[in-house]
Every structure is written in C-alpha cells, then in structure tokens.
N, C-alpha and C positions, 0 to 999 in steps of 0.2 A: 504493499500500499504507499501511497505518496507520503513523503515527508514534507512536502510543501504545507506551510501553515495556511490556515483560513483566514484571509485578510478581509478587511471590511469593504462596504461599498465605496469608500473613499480611496480604496486602492489605486484605482486607475480610470482616467477619462476615456480612454480608448482602448479598444480591444486589441490593436495592434501593438500596444506597448508591452504586451505580456513577454515577449522576448528580451526586450530591452531591460526590463525590471529584473529579470532573471541573471542577466549579465552583471547589472550593478551589484546585486547581493549574492553572488554566486557562492560566497563561503557560508551562506545562511540556507542554501537551498539544494535539496537532493531531487533531481528530476527523474521519476520512475513512473509516471502515470500518463494517462491519455490526454489528449488536447481538452476533451470535455471535461475529465476530472479535474484538470489543472485550473480550468476556466471557473468551474462551479466552486471551487474551493477558494478562489480569489476574491470574492465579494460575498457579503452577507445577504444581498438582495437574491431573489429567485431568478436565476438565468438559465438559459437553454442553449448552450453552443452546439453549432452544426458545421460539419467540416464538408468538404466538396464530395466524399463518398455518400454521405447521407443525401445531399441535394440531388445527386444523380440517380440514386435508388428510388427516390420519391418524385422524381421529375414529372411534371404534369405539362410543360409547356407554358405554364403561367407561374411567375415566381412566387407569388403571395399564396396562390393555392398549393404550391409545394410546401410553403412554410405552414399551411394551415394543418399540416400532419402533426404539428407540434400541439400538445393540449395547451389550451388557453389562448391559442392564436386562431383568427379566423380571417377570411378573404370576403370583402364586400365586393361582389363581381359586377363587372359591366360587360355582359355578354360573355363569349367563350375565351377571349383573349387578355382582357385587362380587368385588374383588381387594385383594391387599396386595403391597408391592413387594419385589423382590430385585435386588440388584446384585452381579454377579461371584461369584454362588453364596452370598451371604449375605442372610439375611432376618430376619424376626420383630424382636427388640429390638436388632438390630445395624445396623438402618438407620433413621437420624433423618428425621422429615419436618417441614419448617419452613414456616410460613406468617405472612408479615409479621414475621419475626424471632423467632417464639415456637415451640417445639417442640410439634407435635401429640402429644397424649399420651392414648392409649386402652389397650385390651387388645391391644397388639401381639404379645404372646407366643403367641397361639393361631393355628392355621392357618385356623380357620373364623371369624376376626374380620376384617372388611373396614376398609378406610380411610374414615374419616368425612369426605369432602370434597364440595363440590358442584362437578361437572366443568365446569358452565357459568361459574362463578366464577374459573376458573383462566385466566390470560392470558399469564403468563410463567413458565417453568420452568428451573431450573438443576440438573442432575444431577451431583453430585460423586461420582466413583468413586474408592473407595479410602479410607483412614483419614481421618476428619473429626473425631476426638476432640478435637483442639486447638481447634478452632472451637466444637464443641457439647458436649464432655464425653461421658458414658457414652451408650450406645445410638447412637453414629455411628461405630463402629469399622469398619463396612463401607462407609459412604458416607453422603450425604445427598441428600434432594430437597427444593429450595426453591421455594416457590410465592411469586410477587410479582405485583403489579398494573402495568399499563402507566402511564406517566406522566400527570398531568392535562393536559387540553386547555390549549392555550397562550393561548387567548383566551376571554373570557366568553362562556358558551353553555349551553343546555339540550341534552342529547343522551341517547341510549339506544339500546337494540337488544332485539329479540325473537328468540328461537330456538324453532323447531317441529322436533321429532325424532320419528321412527318407526322400528321395525325388525320384521322379520317372525319372527324365530326365537322370541320370546316375547311377540309382539304388544305391544311397548312403545309407548306414547303419552306424550310429555313436552313440555314447554314451559318456557322460561325467560324472564323480562322484566327489564330493567334500566333505570333511570332516574337521569341524573346532572345535577348543576348546578355549573358553574364560575362564580363570583362574586368578582372581585378576589382577596382572600387566601384565600377559603374554596372547597372542593371537596367535594361530598357526592355519594354513590351508594347507591342501594337496589337489591337484586336479590332476587327470588323465582323459585324453580324447583320444579318438581314433575313426576314421572313415575310411571306405573302400568305394571305389566308382568304377563303371565301365565305359566302353566307353559311351560318351554322345550323345544324339540324337540332330539332327538338321533338320529343316523343309526344306530340299533340298536334291536332289538325286545327284547332281554333284557340283564341285567346279572349279575355273579357276585359273591356275598358268601360267603367262607369255603367255597368249592367249591359253594355252593347258587345255582342258576340262578332268577333273579326276572324276571317279565315286566315290560315297559315298555308299557303299553297305549296304542295310538295313537302310539306313538314320543314320547310327552311325559312328562316326569318329573313326577309328581304333586306338587302341593303346593311348588312351587318360584316361585310367583307372589309379588308384593310391591309396595311402593310406596316413594318417597322424596320427601320434602318439606323444602326448604332456604329459608332467609332470611338475608340478610346486609346489614348497614348500615356504610358506610365513610365516614368524614369526615377532612379534613385542613385545616390552616391553615398558611400560610407567610407570615411578613412579616420582611424583612431577613434577619438570620442565624438567626431561629428557626423551627422547623417542629415541628409537632404533628400525630399521625395517631391516630385511634380507630376501632376495628373490634368490632362485635358480630355474631355468627353463631350460628345454630342448624341442625343436620343431623339429621333424624329418617328412620330408615330401619326398615322392618318387611319380613322376608322368611320364607317358609315353608322348613322343612327337608324335603327328600325322604325319606319314611319308610323307604326302603331304604337310607339312610346315616345313620340315627340310631338309637341304641340297638341292639336285636337284631331286625332286620327278618324279616318273613315275608310270603308271597304275600297273605294276607288284607288286610294293610294297604295294598296297593298297588291296591286295586280302584278303578276309575274313580268319582269323586264326582260326575261330570256338569257340573262348573263349573272350568274351566281358569284363572279369575282368582280363585278364592277361596283365601284364606290361613287355613288350618286348623292344628290342633295336629299336629306340633310346629312352632314357629316361634321366630324371634329378633326382638327389638326393640332398636334403639339410638338413643339421643339424646345428641348432643354439643353443649353450650352453651359458647360461648367468647367472651371480652372480652380485647382487648388494646389497647396503646397504645405509642406512641413520642414521646419527647420529644428534641429535637436543636437544638443550638447550634453555630453556626459562629463561630470566632474568627480572627484573622488568621493564626495558625499552629497551629491545634488545632481539633478537632471533638469534642463532647461528645455522647454519646448515652445514652438509657435506655429500654429495652424492658421492659414488664411485662405480665403476662396472668394470667387466672384461668379455668380451664376445668373442666367437669363432665361426665365421661363416664359414661353409665348404660347398662348393657347387661342385658337380660333374655332368658332362654330359658324358653320355655312348652312344657310336654308334659303329656299326661294322667297324673295322678298314678299312679305305680308304685313298687314297693319291691323291693329284690333280697334282703330278709332276711325279709320276711312279718310282722314284729312293729312295723312302724312305721306310727303312726296317720295319717289323712288330716289335713292342716292345716285349721284352721277358717277361716282367711283365705287367699285366693288359693291353693286347693289344687292348682292346675295350675302354679304358678310353680316351675319346677325349679331354676333358678339365676338370681341377680341380683348384678350388680357395680356399685358407685358409687364412681368414681373421681374425687377432687377433686385438682386441680394448680395451685399457686401458683408463679409464675416471675418471676425479676427478674434483668436483665443490664445492668450499667453498662460503658461503654466509652469510653475516650479516645484519640483519635488525634493523634500530634504530628508536625508536618512541621518537622523540624530543619533541613533544607536542600532544595535541589532535588534531592539525591542520596538522601537518608535519610528514611525515615518509620518511626514507632514506634506500636505499639498496646498499650494496656493494658486489660484487662478483668476483671470480677468478676461470676461467674453464680451464682446461688442458686435452687434448686428444692426444693419441698416437696409431697409426694404422700401422700394418705390413701385407703385402699381399704376399703370396707365390703361386706359379703356379706349375701345372704338366700336363700330358697328351700328346698324340702324335701331337696334333694341337696346335693352339696358337690364343689367342684372346686378353687378358688383360694382360699387364706386371707385373712382380713382382715390388712392390713399397713399401715406407715407407713414412707415413705423420705424422707430428707433428703440433699441433695447441694449442695456448693458448691465452685467452682472459681476460681482466679486464672490469668491468662495474660499473657505478654508476648511480642509479635511484632515482628520488625524486618525492614525491606526495604531493600536498597541497590541503587542503579541506577548505575553508573559512567558508563554512556552509553546511547544509545537502542537499542543492541542487546543488551546484557547485563543481567540482573538476579540478585540473589542474595536469599535470605531465610531466616529460621530462626526458630523460636518455641518456646517451653516452656509448658506447663501443669501446675499440680497440682491434683488434686481430692480432696476428703474426701467420704466417703459413709457413711451410717448407714442401716441397715434394720432394723426390728422387725417381725417376724411373730408373730401370734397362734397359739396353739395351738388345736386343735380336736379334741375327744374325741367319737367317733361312738358313742354309747350303744347305738343300735340294732344296729350291727355287733358291738359287744361282747357283747351279749346273744346274738346269732345264733351267735357263736363258741363262748360257753360252753354253749350248748344242744347243740353238736356235740362237746363235751368235748375241745376243743383245749387244749394245755398253757398254762399262765399266762404263760410267756415269749412264747409266739406271740400270745397275745391281747394283751399289753402292746404288742408290736410293731406290731400291726394297728389297734388301737382308736384310735391317734393319727394321724388323717387328715392333721393338719398338726403339725408340731414346733414348739415355742417357740424362736425364733431371734432374736438381738439381735447384730447383728455391725457392726464399723466397717471401712472400707477407705480406703486412701490409694493414689493412683495418680499416675503422671507420664506426660504425652503430650508429643509434640513432633514438629518437621518440620524438614527442610532442603530448599531448593529451588533450582533453577537454571534459567534461561532464556536461551536464544541465539536471536537472530534475525538471521542473517547476510545477509539480503536476498534478492532474486530469488524471494520466496514462501516460503522455508523457515522453520520455526520448530521448535526442538527445546526440550523440557522434560523435566527429571529431578526427581523428588520422592521423598524418603525420609521415611517417617512411622512413628511409634510410637503405637500405639492401646490402648484398654482398655475394658472393659465390666464394669459391676458386675453379679453374678449377680442373677437375678430371685427373687421370693418362692416360685414354683413350683419352681425349681431348687434352692432351699435346703431347702424344707420339705414338699413335696408327698408324698402317701402313699396312692394309691388310684387307681381305675379313671377314666381319662379316656375317656368313651364317644365322644367326637369323635375319638379316635384308636385307639379299640378296643384299649386295653392298659392294664395297671397301670403307672403312673410313679411314681417314688420319687426324692425329693431328697435332697441331701447337705449338712448344715448346715456342714460345713468346708471347702466349695468356696472357692477364691480367685477373684478377678476374672480375666477374660480379658484376655490380654495378647499383643501381636503386632507384627511389623514388616512394612512393605509398601515395595517398591520400584516405582515407575511410570517408565516412559519413554514420552514422547509425541512424536511426529513428524508434522509437517503440512507438505504441500507445495501451494500454491495458484498454479497458473499457468495462467491461462485458455487454453483452455476445460476444463482438467482440474484435479482436486482429488484429493488423496490423504492419508490419514491411517492411522497404526498406532499401537496403545497397548498394548504388552505389559506385563505386571505379574508380580509373584511375591510372595506373602505367607507369613510364617512365624509360627506362633503356638506359644509355649512352654506356653500353657495355654488350651485351647479346650474349651468345655463341651458336651457331646453326650449323647443318650440311648443308654446301652450295654445291650444284652440280656444279662441275667445268667445265663440258663440255669435260674433259679430259677422254680418254678411258684408262682403266687400262689393262696392259698385262698379269695380272694374270688369270688363267682359272676360269671361272665361275663368273666373277667380275663385268664386265660392267663399268658404268661411275664411275670416283672417287669423292666422297663427302668428303670435307674438312671442319674440325671445324674452325669456323670463328667468329670473334667478330663483332657485329652490333648494331645499335641503334634498340629499340623495343618498341612498345606501347601496352599496355593491358588496356581495359576498359570494364566496364559492370556493371550489377547490379542483385541483388537478391531480390525478392518480396515475402512475406508470408502473408497469411490472413486466419484467422479462424473465424466461427461464431457458436454459440450454439443455437439450436433450440429447441422448445417443443418437448416432446416426445423421450428424449434421443439422438437426432440426432445432429451431429457436422459436419460441412463441412470445409475442409482445402484446400488451394490453395498454391502451391509453383512454382514460376517460375524463370528462371536464363537466363542470356545472357552474354557471353563473345566475345569481338571483340579484335582481334590481328592484328598488322601490322607491317612488316618489311620495313622501310623506305629506307634501301639501295637497297632492291630488288623490291620494290613496290608490295609486296605479303603478304598474311597473314603468320603467322608462322605455322610450321606444329604441329599436334596433337592439333588442337584447337577444344575445344568441341562445338558441336551444340546447339542451343538454345532448351529449353525444358521447360515443365510445367506438374505438376501433380495436378489433381482433386480428391480429396478423400472425400468420404462420410462415415461416421461412426455412428453405433448405439450401445449403451451399456447401460445395465442396471444390475446393481450388477455383477453377476458372468457370464454374457453373453454378448457377442459382436459380431458384424459383420461389415466388411468394404468391399468398393468397390473403386478401383483407376483406374483412366484413365491417363495413361502416354503417353503424345504426345511429340515426338522428331522431331525437325524440320530438313529438309535437310541442310546438311553442303556442301555449294558449294563454300565457301570462303576457299580455301586450298592452301598449298604451292606448289612450282614447283614439278611436278612428285609425287603428292598426288593425290589419287582418291576422287572424289566427293562421299559423302555417303548420299544416299537417307533417308529421315524421315520416322517415322512409329507411328502408335498409338496402345498401348499396353492396355490391359485389365487385372487387377489383382483382386482377390476377396479373401476374407478369413474370418475365425471365430475364436473366443476365448471362451472357456468354463471353468469356474472354478468349481471343484468337490470337496466338503468336503469328507475327507476320513480318517477315524481313527486319528482325531486330527490334520490333516494338510489339506492344500488346494492344490490340484493337478490342474495345468494348462495345458490344451490341446490347442495347437494353430495349426490350419489347414489353408493352403493357396493354391490357384490354380494361378499360374503365367503364363502370356502369354496365357490367356484363348482361344484367337483366332488361336493360333499356327501360329502367324504371322512370316513370313521369313523377318528378317531384319539385318542389320550390326551395330555394335558398332564402331564408327569412330576411337576410342581409342583403339581398341583391336589389341593384337599381331597377331592375325589370320586374321585381316582385309585385309592385303596385298595379301592373296590368296584366298580371296572371300568366307570365311567360315561364314555363318551367325550365329547369336546368338542361344543359345539352344531354342528348341520349348516349348510346353506346358509342365508344370511342377507342379506336385503335391508335396506338402511339409507337413510334420507333425512333430511337435515338442511338447514333453511331459516333463513337469517340475515337479518333485517330491521333495518338501523340506520337512525337519524334523528339530526338535530341543527339547532339553530337558535340564531343569535347573540342574545346579550344586549347591550344598551346599558350 
C-alpha cells in the first residue's frame, strides 16, 4: 500500500502539479500506488481521477457522456453529439471546467450550449465533487472537472497516434492525429481532429410539443447533423528548476437544431429534405480560441507558479428571419443571424507553495479574471456585459504522521459586473399599437435592465484524512462555497425560445452561498474494493427560476418565470464496489442518488438527476477483453413545478477490446453496442426532454487507435 500521506484539499490547485510536488518532497514520499490511488490520497475532497485507459474503455464519442459513467456525474445532452456537465445535481455556471490550469469560459448558462473541448485531446481527468470555490472562485461551487495531459516521454523520441472513429446512430465518421517530439529539454505536440455526423435516429415515430403530436419521418430527427473540427498545439520546456508550458487550441462546432424543438414548430417544417447530412436553418455555430501558458520555478523550500490565459468564445444561432411583432425590418447584413455572442476572457493566477517543514505546507494564491461579452443578431437573449473578479487565498496542510492529515484554507473574492441596458423599440411599438398602459410598456420594453453591482464573498474548507492501514481510507471535508449571479439572472426580461418561456431577472439578487459536508470511505483489500461517498449541502441563498403565476403579454411567452433566491438542500451518496474473480473476470457496481429540496416552495429543484446504478461484468486476458453493462435508471417523480415526470429505463451495453501487434506497435480496436434493446427512454436532464424527444436508439461504435514511436539520438 502507498506510503503517500493523505494531504488536504489545499494541497494543489492543479492536477498536473502532482509530479512536481513529488519531486520537491522526494525524501518524504514513497511512490508505490496507482495514479488513481495517489490522486485520491492527495486531497480531503471527494475526487475521481480517470486516466486515458478508462476514457477509452468507456468511450461513447461524447466526452461528457463518457464521464457520466462516474457515479455522481451526469451529462445534460443536446442531441447525440453535444453535452454539458452536471455533478451531484448542479450544472450550468456551478461547475468549473479547467484545462491546463485555466478555466474554460463559454456560454455555460444555457441548457443548449455544449462544452467546447476536443474529446481526443483529453488524456487525464480529475472530477472534484462538491464545493471547489476555494480553488477556483465563482462558478465552482458545485464541483470542478480538471483536464490535464499525461507526462512527457522519459527519453528523446518522435511519437504519435491516430484515432479512427465511427458510430451508426448518426453516421459519425471521425479521425484524430497527434504528432509529438521530445528532444532534451523541449517537448512539442500537435493534434488535429475532425468528425462529421448526420441526423440521428430515435426509437420513436412521433414527438409531442404542447399536446401537439408531430411526426418523426424515418425515425430520424431532421437537421441534427453537424461537424466538429479541432486543432491544438502544446509545447513545454524544462531545465533545472524552471518549467514553462504553452498551449494554443481552437475548437469549431456546427450543428443543426431540430425544427421541432426550436421556436414554434409545426408539421410542415419537419418534412424530409432528402439529405440526412445537410445542416440547414436553424443551426448553431461555436468557435472557441484559447491561448494559455504556465511558468514554474522550484526553489529549495518553495515553488512559484504563474498561469495565464486568453480565450475568445464566439457563438451564433442562425434561423430564417422572423419577427413576433410584425414591424421589425429585415436586417441588411446577415438577415438570418438570430443571435450572436462574443465572449473574451483574460485570466491570471499566481501561486506560491512554501514547504515550512516535513510536516507543514502552505499555499498562497492570487487569481484575476476579466470578461467582456458583446452581442449581435436580429433577436435578443443575453445582454452585453463586463465582469471582473479577483481573489486571494491561503491554504495550509499539516501531516503529523503518515496516517493522518489536516488541512484548512480561506479565500476572499471581489466581483464586479456591469450589464448594459437593451431597449426593444419594436416591442415597444407593438405594445403601444395594442393600447397597453404606459406602466406595462415601460416594464416590458427593457429586455435587459442596466445593472452595476459589486460582490464580496468568502469561501473556505476544513479537511481531515485518516489512513489506519489494511486498505482503509477515511476522508472528511467541510467546505463553504459561493457563486456570483450571471447577467441573465440579474437583468434578463423576455422570451428564451430555447426553454419556451418568459424569463425575468432580478437586479437585487445576492450571490449564491452554501455549505457542504462530504464523507468518503474507501476499502481496498484484494480482490475487493469498496467506496462510499455520502454528502449533504445547505444553501441559504440558491438562485432558481420561479414560476410567478403572472401571464406574459409577449407573443408565444406563456407564464413569467423570475430568477429568485431561496434556501435549498442537496443530499445523496455514491457507492462503488468491484471484485476480481478467477478466469480473468471482474464485477463492478456503481450507484448514485441525489435528493433536492426547495424549502420555500416545498418542492424538489428542477433538473434533479434520477437515481441510477450500473452493473458491469468484464473479462480480460492480455490483449483481448469483453464487457457487458446493465444500466438501470429510476423514475424521476420528484420534480419541480411545471416539470415533467420522467420514467425510468434499463439499458444494456456490450463491447469488446482487441490489441493487435502490428509492425512494432500495438493497435487497439474497441467495439461497443449501446442500447442493445433499442429502448425508448428520456434523459431527464436533456435539452430535448421538454418536447418529448427520446434518447438515441441502438448504436454501434468502433474506435481504432494506432500509436507509434521512434527514438531520437
């Protein structure tokens, strides 16, 4: 068993620092455990580290659906190809995504906005469950997902890999190629990935929108085809105590919107166009450009780090020009550009780690971020805004012996948000022509209120770890977290056609604040392994959309939903069990349950994930392996007001892995068949759930990996 001590949450801000920390304290560490065991013992928080082997074995062609095989993690899906993360019932701007030390910043607030990441460029993942505001500030109150690269090769070499990928449910054809060079102090890698997909199949002939039944011709969702094209360049330099890394990446995505889930659908818009790979109006386009760097210097009793990044997230939604008021002229330029967002983010993080003794370690950090969002298009959804945040933190860890560890830390953040007002002159004219009162016209014509707010919040944590021996590990973590309200929660006032309702912000909202207690117990005693992670969270101010009972006067709007602060309770647990049997058989069980409650409304919170469990049987011998998984999803009948109950389902997935020696390399071929029974079921968290579109049907997947390497003199 590893002699690595259980260090606190405060141990490290970034997963990729693990190797560096071992180098600094080499005389205190004995490395004899796996990557997962080392990472779990390095923090008092509940974490789930995943290496590239796990990611390939659970590969689905969708990064977040792959991560959803981890108990407590869920994917909020947008069709067959795009998703966004949820951890323990929290999603949107409550989950931080970190790549190489820099937070990934896009339009996380919307259910129809996917994560802009190249799934082939992900090699290591650490899922942090629970409050992570101490590490990453606002937007990490529900947890964090950290993406990192594997270490550089230990010897000079040219190396690389090629992936070929296909799946049947939407005719996906994809490929990714990586070339790397390690030469003395330098290491450089270049990757290019591309995939094209068509309209995806569902096990249903009709869908229902507001009691209207609409046909699904050929069981294919029209105009859900698309493409993704990604490129990334990574370089690093290491000499003595100095280390530098530089990354540049660009992710481009284009995908159609199913006409039956965009705007006000009717059967005429769903007629077959004869081309299931065509992307027609309406569609979305996203481009995410990012540059980041890390500078690191190691001293005898200290380590200094500086992470910096700049990113530009551009998202556009195109739809044939239409107006709900009748008096709006067709734009002269880009007449079909309905919405456009341009978000620029600058971030800098300075950190110093001090090794006071073999027992004590201290960390100080200063984080600064600036964001600017600009808008365009003939319609309106999210206002133009600017946001500035800065935070300082102090973390300490004490290890009295190899079996015990204690940790604690505090962080103070200051935030400022400036939201521009937006006056809808066409709506104003529309209301005047219908003789509405001046008071009502004044309330509706401002689609976005002018808001200038300042926030100050404290986050912190206390951690305890105990490793008594014989495979036991107990961790307890108490954390306080926060989240600044977004521009849409403070200032919005109009119809969000993606959610089919009138949403209204509240400029007086305070930031979200909450406490969470995690307990994690692990027993590893071959051939068995058991872990349980119960948690409870209490929020004295949690922001949610509350149905007001007021009817909106806007066309196609319905009831007004207002962003409101409330108390909220989250509780639940994750359980994992594995057992190795003779004849190369392994059984794995993973179960999860989340309970949510809104004390003000006496109802559950919306988007509460249903309980589920996975039973997986694997057989593996050298270069050959098979698996069979039974995924059981419970009925979710604990729903918020005006949210539909989602019935449960049982899904069967099977797959195989074959290693083929070929000309000095080992080619991996992975085949899987998902949803073997072609079960028709709904994902309670799906963007398409509200129009009763079931999840994709039976799906064949094939992934081929071809690696190569050659030594350099």
